[in-house]
FIDREN-295049 format. One record per residue: x, y, z of N, C-alpha, C in turn; residue in three letters. Coordinates in steps of 0.05 Angstrom, whole numbers, plus 5000, padded with zeros to 4 digits. Example, Ala and Ser with C-alpha at 12.3 -4.5 7.8 and 13.67 -1.06 7.14 Angstrom:
% FIDREN-295049
 n_px n_py n_pz ca_px ca_py ca_pz c_px c_py c_pz  aa
 5264 4886 5156  5246  4910  5156 5264 4934 5156 ALA
 5257 4955 5142  5273  4979  5143 5258 5001 5157 SER
% end
This chain:
% FIDREN-295049
 n_px n_py n_pz ca_px ca_py ca_pz c_px c_py c_pz  aa
 5012 4978 4998  4995  4999  4998 5016 5023 4999 MET
 5011 5047 4989  5022  5086  4978 5003 5095 4995 LYS
 5028 5106 5014  4999  5139  5034 5023 5163 5026 THR
 5004 5172 5017  5009  5206  5006 5001 5226 5032 VAL
 5012 5242 5038  5008  5255  5054 5000 5291 5037 LEU
 4990 5307 5030  4987  5326  5014 4984 5343 5033 VAL
 5003 5356 5033  5000  5386  5051 5014 5417 5044 THR
 5012 5433 5055  5027  5452  5037 5037 5480 5042 ALA
 5051 5492 5036  5067  5514  5051 5053 5542 5063 THR
 5033 5548 5060  5004  5561  5066 4994 5554 5078 GLU
 4954 5570 5085  4933  5553  5087 4917 5556 5058 GLU
 4903 5558 5053  4881  5577  5019 4901 5563 4999 SER
 4915 5539 4994  4926  5528  4971 4924 5505 4956 THR
 4882 5514 4966  4880  5482  4946 4887 5454 4947 GLY
 4882 5452 4976  4901  5426  4988 4873 5406 4984 LYS
 4853 5410 4992  4822  5395  4991 4823 5387 4964 THR
 4816 5408 4943  4815  5394  4908 4835 5370 4907 ALA
 4858 5379 4914  4883  5362  4902 4877 5349 4917 VAL
 4879 5353 4950  4874  5315  4945 4855 5293 4937 ALA
 4826 5313 4943  4806  5300  4929 4804 5281 4893 LEU
 4812 5302 4883  4823  5307  4855 4848 5276 4853 ALA
 4866 5276 4870  4872  5258  4866 4869 5215 4872 LEU
 4850 5231 4894  4846  5199  4904 4830 5195 4876 ALA
 4799 5215 4871  4789  5211  4848 4807 5187 4822 ARG
 4819 5212 4819  4844  5189  4801 4849 5152 4794 LEU
 4865 5157 4821  4870  5143  4830 4849 5111 4837 ALA
 4825 5125 4834  4799  5106  4836 4805 5094 4803 ALA
 4802 5124 4787  4793  5128  4751 4819 5095 4753 GLU
 4841 5093 4768  4852  5068  4757 4850 5046 4760 ARG
 4828 5045 4787  4829  5023  4793 4845 5017 4818 GLY
 4849 5028 4836  4860  5031  4858 4846 5028 4865 LEU
 4841 5014 4893  4818  5023  4911 4822 5044 4940 SER
 4822 5070 4938  4831  5090  4951 4814 5098 4972 VAL
 4827 5104 5002  4828  5105  5028 4827 5133 5033 GLY
 4823 5145 5036  4825  5175  5061 4820 5196 5084 TYR
 4839 5207 5094  4841  5220  5129 4853 5241 5135 MET
 4834 5263 5149  4856  5278  5153 4860 5287 5184 LYS
 4877 5269 5180  4871  5268  5217 4874 5287 5243 PRO
 4882 5322 5239  4867  5336  5247 4857 5366 5231 LYS
 4828 5363 5246  4808  5376  5236 4818 5412 5222 GLY
 4801 5414 5214  4818  5451  5219 4795 5462 5205 THR
 4780 5460 5185  4756  5470  5169 4732 5469 5189 ARG
 4726 5474 5216  4711  5465  5227 4669 5484 5233 LEU
 4658 5468 5224  4634  5476  5233 4621 5462 5246 GLN
 4592 5477 5257  4574  5456  5274 4559 5441 5267 SER
 4557 5423 5264  4533  5393  5253 4523 5371 5272 ASN
 4500 5380 5277  4479  5355  5294 4499 5367 5323 VAL
 4504 5383 5333  4513  5389  5369 4540 5387 5370 GLY
 4562 5375 5342  4581  5366  5340 4609 5382 5317 LYS
 4628 5380 5326  4658  5395  5313 4651 5387 5295 THR
 4654 5384 5266  4665  5369  5253 4686 5389 5229 LEU
 4696 5383 5213  4718  5395  5194 4706 5387 5169 ASP
 4698 5408 5154  4683  5398  5127 4683 5381 5110 GLU
 4727 5387 5100  4733  5366  5088 4730 5345 5087 ASP
 4726 5321 5106  4722  5300  5108 4698 5286 5099 PRO
 4678 5297 5108  4647  5298  5105 4640 5298 5080 MET
 4653 5323 5062  4661  5324  5026 4664 5291 5020 LEU
 4694 5288 5044  4704  5268  5017 4694 5236 5026 ALA
 4684 5236 5040  4663  5224  5048 4644 5215 5021 ARG
 4632 5231 5023  4603  5233  5003 4612 5233 4980 GLU
 4645 5236 4973  4656  5240  4930 4669 5225 4941 LEU
 4671 5208 4946  4691  5178  4952 4680 5155 4965 LEU
 4656 5164 4958  4641  5144  4968 4648 5128 4988 ASP
 4663 5128 5020  4668  5119  5040 4652 5106 5059 LEU
 4656 5078 5056  4644  5073  5095 4657 5070 5109 ASP
 4652 5094 5118  4680  5105  5150 4668 5130 5164 ALA
 4672 5127 5184  4656  5133  5209 4679 5164 5212 GLU
 4664 5183 5219  4678  5209  5223 4705 5225 5248 MET
 4698 5204 5259  4720  5195  5287 4738 5199 5276 HIS
 4749 5164 5249  4767  5156  5243 4779 5176 5220 ASP
 4759 5191 5207  4766  5200  5185 4778 5230 5191 LEU
 4770 5234 5217  4785  5269  5232 4789 5247 5268 GLU
 4811 5239 5272  4812  5234  5297 4822 5254 5315 PRO
 4820 5278 5305  4835  5299  5325 4817 5327 5314 VAL
 4805 5335 5347  4784  5369  5321 4799 5381 5337 VAL
 4816 5393 5316  4846  5413  5325 4820 5448 5323 TYR
 4811 5444 5339  4789  5473  5349 4809 5496 5371 SER
 4805 5517 5366  4820  5535  5390 4814 5530 5421 PRO
 4791 5510 5417  4790  5498  5455 4812 5485 5464 THR
 4807 5470 5426  4828  5438  5436 4862 5452 5440 PHE
 4865 5468 5433  4901  5480  5429 4899 5493 5446 VAL
 4872 5512 5467  4882  5517  5495 4891 5491 5510 GLU
 4873 5477 5512  4871  5462  5524 4902 5446 5535 GLN
 4914 5438 5496  4937  5431  5499 4957 5440 5512 ALA
 4954 5473 5505  4980  5483  5517 4974 5491 5551 ILE
 4945 5482 5563  4953  5480  5589 4962 5451 5594 ARG
 4972 5429 5575  4977  5412  5574 4961 5393 5585 GLY
 4933 5400 5586  4916  5380  5588 4916 5357 5566 LYS
 4926 5356 5539  4931  5338  5509 4951 5321 5526 GLU
 4945 5291 5508  4967  5273  5503 4978 5266 5492 ASP
 4994 5278 5483  5012  5278  5451 5012 5251 5432 PRO
 5015 5231 5458  5025  5209  5450 5004 5190 5449 GLU
 4970 5200 5469  4962  5186  5463 4945 5192 5434 LYS
 4937 5228 5429  4944  5229  5406 4956 5223 5387 LEU
 4981 5218 5392  4995  5202  5355 4975 5171 5365 ARG
 4971 5146 5381  4961  5127  5386 4930 5116 5371 GLU
 4918 5144 5383  4886  5158  5375 4889 5156 5329 GLN
 4914 5174 5321  4912  5166  5295 4917 5146 5277 VAL
 4946 5127 5299  4960  5115  5281 4928 5092 5279 ARG
 4908 5096 5299  4894  5069  5303 4872 5075 5268 GLU
 4864 5090 5277  4849  5108  5250 4859 5102 5228 SER
 4880 5101 5230  4894  5099  5193 4897 5075 5189 PHE
 4895 5050 5214  4899  5022  5206 4873 5022 5197 ASP
 4854 5017 5204  4811  5025  5203 4811 5029 5169 THR
 4824 5056 5169  4821  5059  5148 4830 5055 5127 LEU
 4857 5043 5126  4881  5033  5108 4868 5004 5091 ALA
 4852 4982 5116  4841  4952  5104 4835 4958 5084 GLU
 4849 4952 5070  4845  4928  5042 4845 4949 5013 GLY
 4860 4966 5030  4875  4994  5012 4891 4989 4986 LYS
 4890 5001 4970  4920  5003  4957 4928 5033 4959 ASP
 4923 5047 4962  4923  5084  4956 4922 5095 4999 LEU
 4930 5118 5000  4909  5129  5028 4922 5150 5020 MET
 4904 5169 5028  4910  5194  5016 4902 5222 5043 VAL
 4923 5228 5049  4927  5237  5077 4925 5267 5073 ILE
 4890 5296 5083  4898  5326  5080 4903 5323 5102 GLU
 4930 5348 5099  4939  5355  5118 4928 5384 5131 GLY
 4930 5387 5146  4908  5418  5162 4925 5438 5165 GLY
 4910 5457 5153  4914  5492  5164 4942 5480 5139 GLY
 4975 5483 5157  4989  5483  5129 5007 5464 5144 GLU
 5044 5462 5137  5055  5446  5159 5056 5449 5181 LEU
 5063 5463 5185  5077  5464  5213 5041 5463 5239 THR
 5022 5471 5219  4996  5466  5252 4988 5443 5255 THR
 5001 5438 5289  4996  5422  5305 5012 5401 5317 GLY
 5045 5431 5313  5058  5431  5327 5055 5431 5363 GLY
 5044 5435 5373  5038  5448  5394 5039 5406 5403 ILE
 5027 5397 5393  5019  5373  5406 5034 5346 5386 VAL
 5064 5354 5378  5074  5350  5353 5058 5314 5328 ASP
 5041 5329 5321  5024  5333  5310 5022 5347 5272 LEU
 5059 5354 5283  5056  5371  5244 5046 5356 5218 THR
 5046 5365 5199  5032  5346  5168 5068 5334 5178 ASP
 5089 5333 5183  5125  5327  5179 5120 5303 5195 ALA
 5102 5309 5221  5096  5283  5243 5092 5256 5240 ASP
 5065 5274 5228  5035  5253  5215 5044 5245 5197 VAL
 5060 5247 5175  5084  5236  5157 5102 5209 5162 ALA
 5119 5221 5183  5133  5202  5192 5116 5179 5212 GLU
 5100 5187 5224  5075  5156  5235 5065 5141 5217 LEU
 5059 5146 5195  5044  5135  5186 5059 5134 5153 LEU
 5087 5131 5159  5102  5128  5135 5096 5129 5100 ASP
 5086 5163 5110  5079  5172  5083 5091 5186 5062 ALA
 5090 5192 5045  5111  5212  5025 5097 5231 5021 GLU
 5098 5254 5017  5084  5282  5017 5092 5297 4996 VAL
 5063 5297 4989  5070  5320  4966 5052 5350 4978 LEU
 5077 5366 4972  5074  5390  4978 5066 5409 4963 LEU
 5051 5427 4964  5030  5448  4948 5032 5477 4966 ILE
 5044 5486 4937  5044  5515  4934 5042 5534 4914 SER
 5048 5561 4928  5035  5583  4908 5053 5599 4894 ARG
 5053 5608 4874  5082  5618  4859 5077 5640 4850 TYR
 5080 5668 4854  5070  5694  4846 5105 5707 4842 GLU
 5129 5705 4855  5147  5710  4858 5177 5702 4876 GLN
 5200 5709 4866  5210  5696  4868 5218 5684 4890 ALA
 5208 5713 4907  5217  5701  4943 5195 5674 4952 GLY
 5185 5672 4932  5161  5644  4944 5175 5616 4954 ASP
 5195 5612 4928  5218  5589  4937 5220 5584 4974 VAL
 5231 5606 4974  5240  5597  5008 5226 5595 5024 ASP
 5205 5583 5022  5168  5573  5043 5178 5544 5022 GLY
 5182 5542 4998  5186  5513  4999 5215 5501 5002 VAL
 5234 5515 4999  5260  5502  5007 5263 5503 5030 LEU
 5253 5514 5054  5238  5510  5075 5228 5479 5079 ALA
 5197 5493 5082  5176  5460  5083 5188 5441 5070 ALA
 5213 5434 5043  5223  5416  5035 5246 5405 5055 ALA
 5263 5420 5072  5277  5412  5093 5262 5403 5113 ASP
 5233 5412 5130  5215  5393  5142 5202 5375 5152 ASP
 5216 5375 5110  5197  5352  5105 5225 5317 5105 VAL
 5240 5327 5098  5266  5315  5087 5255 5294 5064 GLY
 5271 5263 5069  5273  5240  5047 5234 5240 5040 ASP
 5216 5248 5063  5199  5237  5045 5187 5248 5022 ARG
 5199 5282 5027  5175  5282  5002 5187 5278 4979 LEU
 5156 5264 4965  5162  5267  4932 5155 5286 4908 LEU
 5149 5317 4924  5151  5326  4903 5140 5344 4924 GLY
 5140 5376 4895  5121  5401  4908 5107 5396 4870 VAL
 5077 5416 4879  5059  5414  4861 5054 5447 4866 LEU
 5066 5467 4841  5052  5491  4847 5018 5497 4834 PHE
 5001 5506 4854  4985  5510  4842 4970 5533 4847 ASN
 4949 5541 4820  4930  5569  4815 4953 5596 4813 ALA
 4974 5586 4786  4995  5604  4786 4986 5623 4766 VAL
 4987 5637 4766  4978  5669  4756 4993 5667 4726 PRO
 4984 5671 4701  5000  5671  4680 5017 5689 4665 ASP
 5019 5707 4697  5052  5726  4692 5066 5713 4703 ALA
 5063 5695 4715  5080  5683  4731 5095 5653 4717 SER
 5078 5635 4702  5086  5608  4690 5114 5608 4683 PHE
 5120 5632 4664  5148  5632  4640 5176 5621 4662 ASP
 5168 5641 4682  5201  5643  4705 5187 5613 4725 ASP
 5168 5609 4729  5170  5584  4744 5167 5558 4733 LEU
 5175 5554 4704  5178  5527  4686 5203 5541 4676 GLU
 5220 5550 4673  5244  5557  4664 5268 5560 4681 THR
 5259 5587 4696  5284  5580  4716 5280 5574 4745 GLU
 5255 5575 4757  5242  5563  4784 5258 5527 4785 VAL
 5244 5514 4773  5238  5493  4759 5271 5480 4761 THR
 5282 5479 4745  5303  5468  4748 5323 5477 4767 PRO
 5317 5496 4783  5333  5515  4808 5324 5492 4826 PHE
 5306 5490 4838  5301  5472  4850 5298 5438 4855 LEU
 5311 5430 4816  5311  5399  4818 5340 5396 4829 GLU
 5353 5422 4814  5382  5423  4829 5382 5426 4863 GLY
 5363 5424 4873  5370  5434  4908 5351 5400 4913 ARG
 5348 5387 4896  5336  5353  4899 5310 5356 4915 GLY
 5291 5390 4891  5268  5378  4899 5244 5372 4870 VAL
 5238 5359 4880  5221  5350  4857 5198 5371 4840 SER
 5198 5383 4820  5171  5394  4807 5143 5382 4799 VAL
 5129 5376 4809  5109  5351  4797 5100 5357 4785 LEU
 5084 5385 4782  5059  5405  4765 5062 5430 4775 GLY
 5056 5435 4745  5048  5470  4764 5018 5478 4747 VAL
 5002 5482 4764  4975  5486  4757 4962 5508 4749 VAL
 4957 5513 4731  4956  5556  4726 4933 5554 4735 PRO
 4932 5579 4742  4909  5597  4763 4872 5593 4740 ARG
 4861 5590 4757  4839  5573  4742 4814 5613 4749 GLU
 4803 5618 4746  4787  5642  4757 4755 5621 4781 GLN
 4750 5610 4763  4728  5586  4774 4737 5580 4800 ALA
 4770 5576 4806  4776  5559  4836 4796 5575 4853 LEU
 4802 5609 4829  4818  5623  4848 4785 5645 4864 ALA
 4766 5648 4860  4738  5661  4877 4714 5650 4875 GLY
 4705 5673 4882  4667  5664  4883 4654 5685 4867 VAL
 4635 5673 4860  4626  5689  4840 4595 5719 4872 THR
 4596 5728 4858  4577  5752  4870 4553 5731 4880 VAL
 4540 5716 4871  4526  5705  4875 4534 5683 4897 ALA
 4545 5670 4900  4552  5657  4911 4566 5677 4935 ASP
 4570 5698 4934  4580  5709  4961 4551 5728 4971 LEU
 4537 5723 4953  4513  5740  4969 4490 5712 4989 ALA
 4494 5697 4968  4489  5667  4995 4494 5666 5017 ALA
 4529 5670 5017  4537  5656  5044 4537 5689 5062 GLU
 4528 5720 5050  4528  5740  5077 4506 5741 5074 LEU
 4481 5729 5071  4456  5726  5075 4453 5752 5055 SER
 4454 5778 5037  4439  5796  5030 4430 5788 5009 ALA
 4413 5817 5013  4399  5836  4990 4406 5833 4976 GLU
 4400 5833 4942  4410  5839  4925 4388 5864 4927 GLN
 4403 5898 4917  4384  5912  4912 4388 5915 4889 LEU
 4399 5903 4868  4398  5913  4836 4395 5892 4821 THR
 4384 5881 4793  4381  5871  4772 4403 5863 4766 ASP
 4429 5878 4772  4455  5872  4755 4468 5842 4755 ALA
 4471 5836 4729  4474  5793  4735 4506 5787 4756 PRO
 4484 5774 4770  4509  5762  4788 4529 5745 4790 ALA
 4538 5739 4760  4558  5725  4750 4592 5721 4753 ASP
 4598 5754 4761  4619  5746  4759 4638 5737 4789 ALA
 4664 5739 4776  4677  5734  4806 4692 5755 4820 PHE
 4700 5737 4859  4703  5771  4867 4732 5751 4878 VAL
 4755 5761 4882  4776  5746  4889 4783 5766 4913 GLU
 4784 5790 4913  4789  5801  4941 4773 5819 4955 ARG
 4784 5845 4969  4753  5854  4984 4779 5884 4984 PHE
 4757 5898 4989  4776  5931  4991 4756 5949 5019 LEU
 4765 5958 5040  4746  5968  5052 4749 5996 5052 VAL
 4724 6004 5051  4714  6026  5049 4715 6043 5070 GLY
 4746 6061 5080  4739  6075  5099 4758 6099 5094 ALA
 4772 6104 5066  4781  6130  5056 4761 6152 5054 MET
 4779 6173 5036  4763  6199  5026 4766 6194 4994 SER
 4740 6202 4974  4733  6196  4959 4751 6198 4930 GLY
 4775 6219 4937  4804  6217  4922 4818 6201 4920 ASP
 4824 6191 4947  4841  6171  4953 4830 6141 4949 SER
 4806 6148 4946  4785  6120  4949 4788 6113 4913 ALA
 4788 6134 4900  4791  6130  4866 4816 6111 4851 LEU
 4832 6144 4869  4865  6117  4857 4864 6090 4865 ARG
 4859 6076 4886  4858  6058  4901 4847 6046 4879 HIS
 4834 6046 4875  4808  6039  4864 4818 6025 4834 LEU
 4818 6042 4824  4823  6035  4789 4849 6022 4796 ARG
 4873 6020 4818  4891  6000  4810 4884 5968 4812 ARG
 4852 5966 4827  4850  5924  4829 4831 5919 4830 THR
 4831 5894 4814  4812  5889  4792 4790 5868 4811 LYS
 4772 5848 4801  4748  5830  4810 4760 5834 4845 ASP
 4755 5858 4851  4742  5862  4887 4713 5868 4884 ALA
 4717 5868 4906  4693  5883  4915 4684 5904 4939 ALA
 4676 5935 4936  4683  5943  4962 4661 5935 4988 LEU
 4676 5934 5008  4655  5932  5033 4657 5971 5039 ILE
 4636 5981 5044  4630  5999  5053 4610 6000 5068 THR
 4604 6024 5090  4569  6031  5104 4553 6043 5085 GLY
 4536 6030 5083  4515  6029  5066 4508 6065 5061 GLY
 4516 6084 5078  4514  6115  5093 4538 6123 5088 ASP
 4552 6117 5049  4566  6119  5042 4569 6127 5015 ARG
 4548 6148 5010  4552  6142  4982 4569 6154 4962 PRO
 4583 6171 4987  4616  6184  4959 4633 6168 4958 ASP
 4628 6150 4974  4647  6121  4978 4631 6097 4942 LEU
 4617 6106 4947  4598  6081  4939 4601 6091 4899 GLN
 4584 6116 4903  4596  6136  4873 4627 6123 4860 ARG
 4645 6134 4872  4669  6125  4863 4671 6096 4848 VAL
 4666 6074 4868  4673  6047  4854 4665 6038 4839 ALA
 4643 6063 4837  4623  6049  4810 4626 6068 4789 LEU
 4653 6076 4786  4676  6088  4769 4700 6070 4761 GLU
 4691 6053 4782  4720  6033  4777 4729 6007 4763 ALA
 4734 6001 4742  4737  5971  4720 4723 5951 4738 PRO
 4751 5950 4753  4756  5930  4766 4737 5924 4800 GLY
 4714 5938 4800  4692  5933  4826 4677 5917 4819 VAL
 4668 5899 4824  4653  5878  4805 4630 5878 4826 LYS
 4623 5889 4851  4603  5893  4870 4606 5907 4887 CYS
 4593 5917 4891  4602  5939  4929 4575 5911 4951 LEU
 4586 5918 4974  4574  5915  4994 4567 5927 5010 ILE
 4548 5934 5022  4533  5950  5039 4528 5940 5068 LEU
 4546 5956 5086  4537  5946  5116 4521 5953 5130 THR
 4506 5941 5157  4504  5952  5169 4466 5962 5165 GLY
 4461 5953 5155  4428  5958  5142 4413 5984 5126 GLY
 4437 5992 5120  4433  6024  5107 4432 6021 5083 PHE
 4405 6035 5064  4407  6033  5036 4422 6055 5028 ARG
 4423 6052 5012  4447  6080  4994 4413 6097 4985 PRO
 4426 6118 4974  4419  6122  4953 4395 6124 4934 PRO
 4377 6134 4922  4359  6116  4899 4386 6125 4868 GLY
 4394 6142 4879  4417  6159  4841 4437 6127 4849 ALA
 4449 6134 4879  4467  6103  4872 4456 6075 4863 ILE
 4438 6069 4870  4431  6044  4856 4422 6047 4831 VAL
 4417 6067 4821  4409  6063  4788 4434 6068 4772 GLY
 4455 6093 4790  4478  6086  4772 4490 6055 4767 ALA
 4488 6051 4790  4502  6024  4788 4485 6000 4780 ALA
 4452 6007 4769  4441  5977  4750 4444 5991 4723 GLU
 4448 6020 4715  4460  6022  4685 4487 6008 4686 GLU
 4505 6016 4702  4537  6000  4699 4530 5967 4700 LYS
 4512 5953 4703  4518  5930  4711 4536 5928 4734 GLY
 4512 5937 4755  4549  5926  4779 4524 5922 4797 VAL
 4522 5900 4817  4512  5886  4834 4511 5910 4860 PRO
 4500 5904 4879  4495  5913  4902 4485 5899 4914 ILE
 4503 5886 4941  4492  5875  4956 4480 5888 4985 LEU
 4465 5882 5000  4449  5908  5018 4449 5874 5060 LEU
 4478 5876 5069  4477  5862  5098 4469 5873 5126 VAL
 4455 5869 5139  4467  5876  5170 4483 5879 5184 GLN
 4500 5861 5175  4525  5870  5203 4537 5886 5194 SER
 4558 5887 5215  4574  5914  5220 4593 5909 5189 ASP
 4616 5924 5178  4633  5921  5163 4657 5904 5176 THR
 4662 5907 5197  4694  5892  5203 4680 5858 5211 LEU
 4650 5848 5214  4643  5823  5216 4638 5809 5181 THR
 4623 5830 5168  4621  5825  5136 4648 5829 5119 THR
 4673 5840 5137  4697  5829  5117 4708 5806 5134 VAL
 4712 5808 5152  4704  5777  5163 4698 5742 5147 GLU
 4677 5743 5150  4665  5733  5129 4673 5722 5099 ARG
 4663 5742 5090  4685  5750  5067 4697 5738 5063 ALA
 4723 5751 5070  4756  5742  5056 4753 5710 5069 GLU
 4730 5699 5087  4730  5671  5094 4725 5662 5074 ASP
 4701 5668 5068  4685  5653  5032 4718 5648 5012 VAL
 4720 5672 5006  4740  5667  4995 4765 5657 4986 VAL
 4778 5653 5017  4806  5633  5022 4790 5607 5024 ARG
 4765 5599 5031  4754  5575  5022 4753 5571 4992 SER
 4757 5595 4963  4756  5586  4946 4723 5576 4937 GLY
 4719 5563 4917  4688  5566  4910 4680 5539 4929 ARG
 4656 5549 4940  4642  5515  4958 4651 5497 4947 THR
 4672 5472 4965  4679  5460  4961 4652 5438 4950 ARG
 4660 5426 4923  4642  5410  4916 4652 5388 4890 ASP
 4626 5366 4881  4637  5352  4860 4641 5368 4831 ALA
 4632 5385 4826  4644  5399  4802 4674 5411 4807 GLU
 4683 5418 4837  4706  5439  4839 4733 5415 4840 THR
 4731 5395 4847  4734  5370  4853 4744 5360 4815 VAL
 4725 5360 4808  4716  5344  4784 4736 5357 4765 GLU
 4744 5394 4764  4757  5407  4749 4791 5397 4755 ARG
 4787 5404 4783  4815  5399  4794 4835 5378 4792 MET
 4807 5353 4774  4826  5337  4776 4840 5339 4738 GLY
 4820 5338 4725  4831  5348  4699 4856 5369 4697 ASP
 4848 5390 4706  4875  5400  4716 4907 5384 4714 LEU
 4897 5367 4743  4914  5361  4748 4922 5337 4729 LEU
 4902 5330 4719  4916  5299  4691 4932 5325 4665 HIS
 4932 5343 4665  4942  5366  4644 4975 5371 4646 ASP
 4967 5379 4680  4984  5406  4685 5010 5385 4707 HIS
 5001 5353 4710  5018  5340  4741 5020 5324 4733 ALA
 5041 5314 4750  5049  5273  4734 5042 5254 4751 ASP
 5012 5249 4755  4997  5253  4774 5017 5214 4773 VAL
 5021 5203 4759  5035  5181  4754 5053 5171 4776 GLU
 5060 5191 4791  5093  5199  4804 5078 5203 4835 ALA
 5051 5219 4838  5035  5221  4862 5017 5191 4863 VAL
 5004 5184 4850  4988  5158  4862 4999 5133 4848 VAL
 5019 5133 4826  5023  5098  4819 5009 5093 4799 GLY
 5006 5066 4793  4992  5061  4770 4987 5032 4781 ASP
 4991 5025 4804  4985  5002  4811 4988 4982 4841 SER
 4968 4971 4855  4970  4956  4878 4995 4954 4883 ALA
 5018 4947 4868  5033  4943  4878 5048 4966 4892 ALA
 5040 4987 4885  5060  5013  4900 5052 5010 4927 ASP
% end
């Protein structure tokens, strides 16, 4: 049996989509595949229990007959971390728990895909970083990283040192078009020269990098005040707390953005409607904008979303939605599978037979 742990240099690199897509590609090759996320980090409340969303999706997409307490043996919540710092969690018992769950899930499998939690170093408080987990479960490690500038290579090399000989290689995900050539012609040979295999360079795809205005409205429970189409993608947020003149200069330099500001700031709203990179306005505090603003937005085809929450809360919720990318679903995983098939050495990661 082969075990591959998918980890990342930082959060929000597409780990879940990559891990599940690899598992499905392996299953298509006839392998019996299992999945596990030892540390649950993307937590939500579900029928009185705190569970990670990713193992729930994995169980559904991979058709796994497995218990959640095995798929996610450690609930890495803020409360858990506080208890661990106070010495109320036993690292050795936790390691035992992870190992037992792994053995249960791995029975009869050709390949086990282990999803890391957060980033490579998450879990250090209880000696369960992803490098520790790889050692515990005798796993090879696939490292996921972003790449936008040469300095990003520092993080890759540091992570490679942490993982050591267990490193299968690095997969660069969501790479912008402008960075593609440098990565393939300069960075890849450099890393290969340092003993780090580059197993893929996956291009950035907007449908996986951002969320539509419609998705955003649903997640924020927002009321849409215009009839403008809500299919534009949003990848970043600007907070309207500046004067109109300075805002205009800033807004003109951005793209695929939403402006979050109070509904009582028509000056900023008016300026934002002049910036082509602003895809929607999110107005907070339940304050409805003047009719002239709504009319101008209708004319320019810019949606206005109205929320009842304050600006700070709205920013936090909106950023969390975009950090998570598109809602994790079968379509997202399927598209990632296509990208990996075209741009990554899937063979090197999952192998092609039960003999692996």
